[in-house]
Every structure is written in C-alpha cells, then in structure tokens.
C-alpha positions as CSV (number, residue, x, y, z in Angstrom):
1,X,2.4,16.3,14.4
2,X,1.4,13.7,11.9
3,X,1.3,14.8,8.2
4,X,1.0,13.3,4.7
5,X,4.7,14.2,4.3
6,X,5.9,12.2,7.2
7,X,5.2,8.4,7.4
8,X,7.8,7.6,10.1
9,X,7.3,4.0,11.3
10,X,8.3,4.9,14.9
11,X,5.8,7.8,15.3
12,X,4.1,6.0,18.2
13,X,7.2,4.5,19.7
14,X,6.1,0.9,18.8
15,X,7.7,-1.9,16.8
16,X,4.8,-2.9,14.6
17,X,2.1,-0.3,14.8
18,X,2.5,3.2,13.4
19,X,-0.1,5.9,12.7
20,X,0.1,8.1,9.5
21,X,-2.0,10.7,7.8
22,X,-3.1,8.9,4.6
23,X,-3.9,11.2,1.7
24,X,-5.6,8.3,-0.1
25,X,-7.6,7.0,2.9
26,X,-8.5,10.5,4.1
27,X,-7.6,10.5,7.8
28,X,-5.4,8.6,10.3
29,X,-4.4,5.2,9.1
30,X,-3.1,2.6,11.6
31,X,-0.2,1.0,9.8
32,X,1.0,-2.5,10.5
33,X,4.7,-2.9,9.7
34,X,5.7,-6.6,9.6
35,X,8.9,-5.8,7.7
36,X,10.8,-4.2,10.6
37,X,14.2,-5.1,9.0
38,X,13.5,-2.9,6.0
39,X,13.5,-5.9,3.7
40,X,11.4,-6.3,0.6
41,X,11.4,-8.7,-2.4
42,X,11.1,-5.7,-4.7
43,X,13.2,-2.6,-4.9
44,X,11.0,0.3,-6.2
45,X,13.1,3.3,-7.1
46,X,10.5,5.7,-5.4
47,X,10.4,3.8,-2.1
48,X,10.7,6.0,1.0
49,X,12.2,3.2,3.2
50,X,15.8,4.0,4.2
51,X,18.4,1.3,3.9
52,X,16.1,-0.9,1.9
53,X,17.4,-4.5,1.5
54,X,16.2,-7.5,-0.4
55,X,14.5,-10.3,1.5
56,X,11.7,-11.0,3.9
57,X,10.9,-10.1,7.5
58,X,12.1,-11.8,10.7
59,X,9.7,-13.9,12.8
60,X,6.8,-11.8,13.9
61,X,6.2,-11.4,17.7
62,X,2.5,-11.8,17.5
63,X,1.7,-11.2,21.2
64,X,3.6,-7.9,20.9
65,X,1.7,-6.9,17.8
66,X,-1.6,-7.6,19.7
67,X,-0.5,-5.6,22.7
68,X,0.7,-2.6,20.6
69,X,-2.4,-2.5,18.5
70,X,-4.8,-2.6,21.5
71,X,-2.7,0.0,23.3
72,X,-2.9,2.3,20.3
73,X,-6.6,1.7,19.8
74,X,-7.2,2.6,23.4
75,X,-5.2,5.8,23.2
76,X,-6.9,6.8,20.0
77,X,-10.4,6.1,21.0
78,X,-10.3,6.8,24.8
79,X,-7.3,9.1,25.1
80,X,-6.1,12.3,23.4
81,X,-3.7,10.8,20.8
82,X,-5.6,12.2,17.8
83,X,-6.1,15.6,19.4
84,X,-2.4,15.9,20.2
85,X,-0.9,14.4,17.0
86,X,-3.3,14.8,14.1
87,X,-4.4,18.0,12.2
88,X,-7.9,19.0,13.1
89,X,-9.3,17.9,9.7
90,X,-7.7,14.5,10.0
91,X,-8.7,13.6,13.5
92,X,-10.5,10.4,12.7
93,X,-9.4,6.8,12.3
94,X,-10.0,5.5,8.8
95,X,-8.4,2.1,8.4
96,X,-5.9,-0.5,9.6
97,X,-3.4,-1.1,6.7
98,X,-0.8,-3.8,6.4
99,X,2.0,-1.8,4.7
100,X,5.2,-0.7,6.3
101,X,8.8,-1.2,5.2
102,X,8.5,-4.1,2.8
103,X,6.1,-6.6,1.3
104,X,3.6,-7.6,4.1
105,X,2.5,-10.9,2.6
106,X,6.1,-12.1,2.8
107,X,5.7,-12.7,6.5
108,X,4.7,-16.4,7.0
109,X,2.6,-15.2,10.0
110,X,0.6,-12.8,7.8
111,X,-2.7,-14.8,8.3
112,X,-2.3,-14.9,12.0
113,X,-1.5,-11.1,12.1
114,X,-4.8,-10.5,10.1
115,X,-6.7,-12.5,12.8
116,X,-5.0,-10.4,15.6
117,X,-6.1,-7.2,13.9
118,X,-9.6,-8.5,13.3
119,X,-10.0,-9.6,16.9
120,X,-8.8,-6.3,18.3
121,X,-11.1,-4.3,16.0
122,X,-14.0,-6.5,17.1
123,X,-13.2,-6.0,20.8
124,X,-13.1,-2.2,20.3
125,X,-16.3,-2.3,18.2
126,X,-14.4,-0.9,15.2
127,X,-14.7,-3.8,12.8
128,X,-17.7,-2.3,11.1
129,X,-16.3,1.2,11.0
130,X,-12.6,0.9,10.1
131,X,-11.5,-0.5,6.8
132,X,-9.0,-3.3,6.8
133,X,-6.5,-3.2,4.0
134,X,-3.3,-4.7,2.7
135,X,-1.0,-2.7,0.4
136,X,1.0,-5.2,-1.6
137,X,3.0,-5.8,-4.8
138,X,1.0,-8.9,-5.2
139,X,4.0,-11.0,-6.2
140,X,3.6,-13.7,-3.6
141,X,0.1,-15.0,-4.4
142,X,1.7,-18.5,-5.0
143,X,2.2,-18.7,-1.2
144,X,-0.7,-20.2,0.8
145,X,-0.1,-17.8,3.6
146,X,-0.5,-14.8,1.3
147,X,-3.7,-16.2,-0.2
148,X,-5.2,-17.1,3.2
149,X,-4.4,-13.7,4.7
150,X,-5.8,-11.8,1.7
151,X,-8.9,-14.1,1.6
152,X,-9.5,-13.4,5.3
153,X,-9.3,-9.7,4.7
154,X,-11.9,-10.1,2.0
155,X,-14.2,-12.0,4.2
156,X,-14.0,-9.2,6.8
157,X,-15.1,-6.6,4.2
158,X,-11.6,-5.3,3.6
159,X,-9.7,-4.7,0.4
160,X,-6.4,-4.9,-1.3
161,X,-4.3,-2.1,-2.8
162,X,-2.3,-3.9,-5.5
163,X,0.7,-2.3,-7.0
164,X,0.9,-2.0,-10.8
165,X,3.2,0.9,-11.8
166,X,4.4,-0.2,-15.3
167,X,3.6,-2.8,-17.8
168,X,6.7,-3.7,-19.9
169,X,9.6,-5.9,-18.8
170,X,12.0,-3.0,-19.1
171,X,10.0,-0.5,-17.2
172,X,9.0,-2.9,-14.5
173,X,12.7,-3.8,-13.9
174,X,13.6,-0.1,-13.8
175,X,10.7,1.2,-11.6
176,X,10.1,-1.8,-9.4
177,X,13.4,-3.5,-9.4
178,X,12.0,-6.9,-10.2
179,X,12.1,-9.3,-13.2
180,X,8.4,-10.0,-12.9
181,X,6.6,-10.1,-16.2
182,X,3.5,-8.1,-17.1
183,X,1.6,-11.4,-17.7
184,X,2.6,-12.6,-14.2
185,X,1.5,-9.3,-12.6
186,X,-1.8,-9.5,-14.5
187,X,-2.4,-13.1,-13.4
188,X,-1.6,-12.2,-9.8
189,X,-4.0,-9.3,-9.9
190,X,-6.8,-11.5,-11.2
191,X,-6.1,-14.1,-8.5
192,X,-6.1,-11.4,-5.8
193,X,-9.4,-10.0,-7.0
194,X,-10.9,-13.4,-6.5
195,X,-9.9,-13.4,-2.9
196,X,-10.8,-9.8,-1.9
197,X,-12.0,-6.5,-3.5
198,X,-8.9,-5.2,-5.2
199,X,-7.9,-1.7,-6.2
200,X,-4.8,-1.2,-8.4
201,X,-2.4,1.5,-7.1
202,X,-0.1,3.1,-9.7
203,X,2.6,5.7,-9.0
204,X,3.6,8.0,-11.8
205,X,6.5,10.4,-11.9
206,X,9.2,11.7,-14.1
207,X,12.6,10.0,-14.5
208,X,15.5,12.3,-15.6
209,X,12.8,14.9,-16.3
210,X,10.9,12.6,-18.6
211,X,7.4,11.4,-17.9
212,X,6.1,7.9,-18.9
213,X,6.4,7.6,-22.7
214,X,3.4,6.9,-24.9
215,X,4.3,3.3,-25.7
216,X,4.8,2.4,-22.1
217,X,1.6,4.1,-21.0
218,X,-0.3,2.3,-23.8
219,X,1.0,-1.0,-22.5
220,X,-0.2,0.0,-19.0
221,X,-3.6,0.9,-20.3
222,X,-3.8,-2.5,-22.1
223,X,-3.0,-4.3,-18.9
224,X,-5.6,-2.4,-16.9
225,X,-8.2,-2.9,-19.6
226,X,-7.6,-6.7,-19.5
227,X,-8.5,-6.8,-15.8
228,X,-11.0,-3.9,-15.6
229,X,-14.0,-6.1,-15.0
230,X,-12.5,-7.8,-12.0
231,X,-11.0,-4.8,-10.1
232,X,-12.7,-2.1,-8.1
233,X,-10.7,0.7,-9.7
234,X,-7.3,2.4,-9.9
235,X,-5.6,4.7,-7.4
236,X,-3.3,7.1,-9.3
237,X,-0.8,9.0,-7.1
238,X,2.4,10.9,-7.4
239,X,5.5,11.5,-5.3
240,X,4.5,13.1,-2.0
241,X,7.6,12.2,-0.1
242,X,11.2,11.9,-1.3
243,X,12.6,8.5,-2.3
244,X,15.3,7.1,-0.1
245,X,16.8,5.0,-2.9
246,X,20.0,5.6,-4.9
247,X,17.9,6.8,-7.9
248,X,16.2,9.5,-5.9
249,X,17.9,12.4,-7.7
250,X,16.6,11.1,-11.0
251,X,13.0,11.4,-9.9
252,X,10.6,14.3,-9.8
253,X,6.9,14.8,-9.3
254,X,4.5,15.3,-12.1
255,X,2.3,18.4,-12.1
256,X,-1.2,17.9,-10.9
257,X,-2.4,18.6,-14.4
258,X,-0.1,15.9,-15.9
259,X,-1.3,13.3,-13.3
260,X,-4.9,14.2,-14.0
261,X,-4.4,13.7,-17.7
262,X,-3.1,10.2,-17.1
263,X,-6.0,9.5,-14.8
264,X,-8.5,10.6,-17.4
265,X,-7.1,8.2,-19.9
266,X,-7.4,5.4,-17.4
267,X,-10.9,6.4,-16.6
268,X,-11.8,6.3,-20.3
269,X,-11.4,2.5,-20.0
270,X,-14.6,2.5,-17.9
271,X,-12.9,2.0,-14.5
272,X,-13.2,4.2,-11.4
273,X,-10.1,6.3,-10.8
274,X,-9.1,8.1,-7.6
275,X,-6.2,10.6,-8.0
276,X,-3.8,11.9,-5.4
277,X,-1.1,14.2,-6.7
C-alpha cells in the first residue's frame, strides 16, 4: 500500500515511472525518475536516496519511458491500481512530477522526456486535469536542455518546485553538499521563474538537536524577500522519511509548532506559504 512514508521508486515494477502518495500534492503523484543510477550533482544530507553518488544519469530510454507511462496511466484510469494500492482518501491522480533519485534536469534528454509526458497526458485526456511539475535544485539553468524543458512545462500550465533550503555559503555546503553561492541560487530562481511558475521548496530540521539559528534564518528570509515578487510562494516541509545519507543520525524532525513558526515568519514577507510537517 502506498503511503507518504514510502516513496519506493520500484513500487510499480518500472524503471522510470513510480507512483507515490504526495503529502504536498495531496494524492497520488506519478513520479518520473530519470536518475536511475542514484546520481545527483548535489548531496543533501536529508536525501532519502540510498547509495547516492555524484554525477548525472545514464542515457534515457525514451521509448521505454513512453511505454511505462502509458501503461501506468491505463492501469490507473481504466484498471484497479488506485483501489488496490492507495488509501481511500488518496485515490486520485494529482500530478506527474519529474523527481526521482537525482537532479532531473541533469538528463540531456529532459526536454524530450517532457514532450513524452505531455503527449501521453494529452492522449489520455489528462493534460488539463493533472499538474505537470519538475522538482529541482535549479543549479543547471545554464544548460539549454534544462531551460527548454522547464519552459515547455511552463507553456503547458505546469510549475517548478525549486529547492532553497539555506542561504549562507556554510549552511548550503552543509545541508545541500554544494559550493553554490546564495547569489547564484537567487539568480537561478529568478531565471527559473521567468520560464515557468515557480514555488520555492524549503526543508527545515534539526542538526545535532539544534534547529536553524537566527542569523541563518535571517539570511534565508532576506533571500526569499529578494525574489518574493517573482515566485508563486514557498513550500515549507519537514522530515517525513529517514535520510539515507551518512549524516542521518545527526538529523531530527522539528515539531509541527516549530515548523509553523518558521512558516509564519516567511508568510510575513507577503508570500504564500504551504506547510507540511
């Protein structure tokens, strides 16, 4: 049975397509995993991907992706997949999301994969009812393939969930495992928002029992304030599933009250905030 606590990429027995219960999307999300080798250009300490490595994905078998997606859509819309595998309150398809086991825009075939999804949804008369999303760290906006894929998602009425967890060099290096600078992340977020409606997604948790300190959170608020007019809002979420990274034992979830307090401070900037503990 699918649940918010289990996002197994092989739940449907497919290579690229996997259904999950998304607490943020509010139903069954059809995941598209282009990074089948568990490789990502970032190394977030809260990542739930086992055996995470640095790098990008192997070549994508686009015909197989098309076949798997159409097979799953048929089972979900004409068969009994949702009845057998989803809790009663979540038995509805809500979106198709490029996510998976690494940074999806690192696949050079990303724009072609977007077209495959768009065509399949159109053929199943779902293009107007299912949201199309990409969940990204936004670090590859300098690649034409990333920009073209995101722009196409935007043209189809889809959106981007863009990761910004911290906003100082030290904290970004610790939490996201990258040397990317706050200014670079800000510029990428603004560039992304020009291509497609963009939500910022931010994960907050305690490290060694300590929540985000005031100076760090103030830097985060300053960054969000600087892009607040260009973004759709902020998704704030906590740890729902255990990290599979070496730092896992150092991490712990914040209380719902603590997470809501952070969300309220973000909302005070005048941006929409959706919170999922």
